[in-house]
VOGU-133781 format. One record per residue (C-alpha): z, y, x. Coordinates in steps of 0.001 Angstrom, whole numbers, plus 524288, in hexadecimal, padded with zeros to 5 digits. Each point is the difference from the previous one (the first is absolute). Last residue first. Layout:
<pts>
ZYX ...
</pts>
This chain:
<pts>
0B1FFEE069EE7B4 7FE4980DC280537 80DA5801AE80572 7FE507F2E9806D8 7F7B3806E080A57 7F6097F5FA8046C 803577F8F880C75 7F8767FDA880C83 802207F44F80903 7F5D07F79A7F951 7F55F809217FB6D 7FED780B817F6F6 7F3568071A7FD4B 7FB017F52D7F700 7F43D7F88E804CA 7F2F28017F7F918 7F9BB7F6737F69F 8062D8069D7F42D 7F88280C58803A0 7F2FA7F9AA7FC36 7F97B7F42C80628 7F31E804DF8058F 801D080EC380049 80E3E7FE23803D3 7FBF87F7C680BB3 7F61680A478043A 80A6180A927FF19 8096A7F78D807CA 7F5BF7FD4780A81 7FE3C80EA3801ED 80EA88019180113 800337F5C580AC9 7F52E806E48077A 806DA80D0B7FE94 80CCB7F9F580491 7F9A27FAC180C5F 7F8FC80CA080347 7F1D5802C17FC66 7FF5D80D5D7F9C8 80DE1804F18018C 800607FD0C80EA0 7F1D280384802BA 801C680D377F99D 80CDE801DF80718 7F9B17FCC480D14 7F49E809497FDC7 808F180B307FC01 808B47FDFD80BD8 7F4127FF69808DF 7FAAE80CEF7FB0F 80D6F806478004D 802B17FCE280E3A 80CD48071980256 803497F5FA80A92 80C8F7FC3D7F8EB 7F87E7FF4D7F344 7F6657F6718062B 80B6E7F83080565 806087FF7E7F26C 7F38A7FA807FA19 7FF0B7F5C180ABD 80E407FC507FDAE 7FD817FE897F176 7F4747F6CF80178 807047F36C7FC91 80A7F800B57F58E 7F93B7F66B7F6D5 7FFA67F5F080AD3 80ECB7FEF37FE8F 7FE287FA057F273 7FA687F351805B2 7FCED7F6C77F4CD 7FD9B80BA47F733 8032A7FE817F186 80CB9807A38005C 7F90080B7F80645 7F61A8007B7F4E8 80A76801C87F597 806F580B16806F4 7F2FC805FA803E8 7FC31800FF7F19F 80CB98070D7FCEF 7FE278095880B64 7F205802E27FBBB 804D68043B7F290 80AE8807BD80661 7F6D08079D808D9 7F568803427F600 8039180DF77FC20 8080C8019780C75 7F3A68000A80842 7FA4180B137F7E7 80CC58077680162 7FFEC7FD8080EA2 7F2838063380025 8053B80C287F926 80C71800CF8081F 7F8757FFD880CD8 809748005980B88 7F92E7F41E805FF 80D287FAEB804BD 803747FC5F7F20A 7F46F7F69A7FFC8 803D67F92D80C8C 80DFA7FE5C7FB4D 7FBDB7FAB67F2AE 7F7377F64F80712 80B237FB3280884 809EF7FF817F4DD 7F6537F81F7F7F7 7FDFE7F62F80AEF 80EA97FF14801D8 802217FC7E7F1B8 7F4A57F66E7FFC0 805537F9B580C64 80D757FE9D7F9D1 7FA687F9AC7F3D2 7F7EF7F652807EA 80B957FC45808C3 809D87FD8C7F517 7FCF47F1867FE91 801567FD8180E8F 7FA988041980D17 8077880A5A8076D 7FC9380E5A7FFB9 800A68051B80DFF 7F1B1803F8800E8 8016D807A87F363 80BF58072080532 7F898803B380C4F 7F4AD805297F7E2 80970808337F7EC 8065D8053C80C69 7F2E68046580573 7FD3F806F37F338 80CE78075780143 7FD168035880E40 7F2CF805927FC19 806D1807F87F573 809A580571809DE 7F50C803D98094F 7F979807527F4F9 7F36D7FCD07F8C4 7F6F480B787FD33 7F2AF7FD79805ED 8004C7F11E7FFAC 805A78010F7F241 7F3E18075B7FBA9 7F73C7F4AD803F5 8097D7F64A7F9E3 7FFE6807877F325 7F1297FFFD80062 7FFCD7F13E8017D 80A3D7FE9E7F568 7F78B807217F61B 7F29A7FA9A8038E 8043A7F220802F6 808CF7FF8C7F41A 7F4EB804AF7F73A 7F6D37F55A804EC 80A5B7F5717FE95 802EF804D07F23C 7F18F7FF7C7FC6E 7FEF67F1E780482 80C397FCEE7F81F 7FA2A806417F3ED 7F4107F74E8012E 8083A7F3AB8012D 808CA8041F7F4B7 80C9A806B380386 80E9E7FF877FD47 800F17F19C8034A 808DE7FD4D7F945 8045E804997F292 8064680D267FD88 80E52800147FC32 80101802377F168 801B780BA07F6F6 7FE4C7FDAB7F170 7FD5E7F29F7FA6C 7F7F38027F7F397 7F50B80642807FF 802947FF6080EBE 8042780BEE807D6 7FEBD7FDD780E94 808FF800B780BAB 7FCB77FF9C80E86 7F328807397FDDA 803D080C9D806B0 7FEF0807E77F365 8084C7F5DB7F8FC 80A168010180AD1 800B980EBD7FE88 801837FEF77F133 80ABB7F5D4801BA 80789809098090E 7FF8780B357F638 804157F7067F4EE 80B747FAE580811 8041480DF180371 800C68030F7F14D 805FB7F30B7FBAF 80CD2801878072F 802827F99580D13 809177F4EE803FE 7F49B7F8AB805F4 802997F29C7F9EE 804A2804757F29E 7F65480B297FE95 7F4EF7F6C58038F 804687F6D37F53F 8006880AD17F5C1 7F314805B88045B 7F9737F2EE7FE30 7F80B7F853809D5 7F7347F4557FD6D 7FCE07F73180B84 7F1457FEE38020D 8019A7FE7B80ECA 80E467FDBD803DC 80AB280A16801E8 808A17FB0F80B01 7F2ED7FD768068D 801818076980CC7 7F63C80A7A7FC14 804A0801577F1EF 80E73801538035F 7FD78809B180B04 7F70B808477F7A0 80A2F7FFB57F525 80AD2804E1808EA 7F71B80A8580580 7FC9B805007F26D 80E377FFE97FBC9 8038D8083B80BE9 7F4A2809337FD6C 80446801997F1C7 80DCD80303804C2 7FB5980B568084F 802157FE1580EB4 80CF5802F6806A8 7FF847F4508091A 7F42A7F7587FD81 7F7118055D80A7F 7F7B17F3C5800B3 8064A7F4BD7F8A5 7F4337F75F7FD9A 7FD997FC3480E0E 80E407FF13803F2 802BE7F6E67F4B6 807F1804547F448 809907F6C17F972 7FEAD7FFF57F13C 80C7C803527F8AD 
</pts>
């Protein structure tokens, strides 16, 4: 069985089987256990997830809609190639993220609870304590995603969170690759304390501005932009694979 990460797991206990399969596959795709362009069959997915074909088909349909899987003529379902965007699409994604996540941050400043502020504080502390090493980039991506998920939940806007969720996993996968290319991965976590302080002060205008700046010109955004330019010049084969020394693909998929 595929091990679930904290980011992908969500509320795993008691969820429908198709949701569990979906989360397992998201985790495997994001961390590179399932590689770009790898072909997937229902039979193999049934073997490694322990699920029947019906929940697998439902999960695959969701992942196709999100852009993590694609249906290729004469091959069937494969893991989407990297990067997931062209240069122009990436510019549009940055614009959409600024609008959606900026508004979520503004609403979060109005609605966030003391407990949620403490949870975000703890995530920042955990990020600051991450030691250098081959697992550092992956851990910082995980904590970054937990932070942004926490801010967005605090907005108390199910519709906007739904919009965010429609591209969340695609962005998470791209961040995973970008983080492993950075010479100083810790820089990618800069700006979070300022965002939290704005939420703490209930300053929605500032929180929105900081989020928009963060997703528009942050370290990971700059690295992702360079990846899309690299792919435009050399093709997807010129890009790094999601895994790096210190990470392991799930042997179940070999």
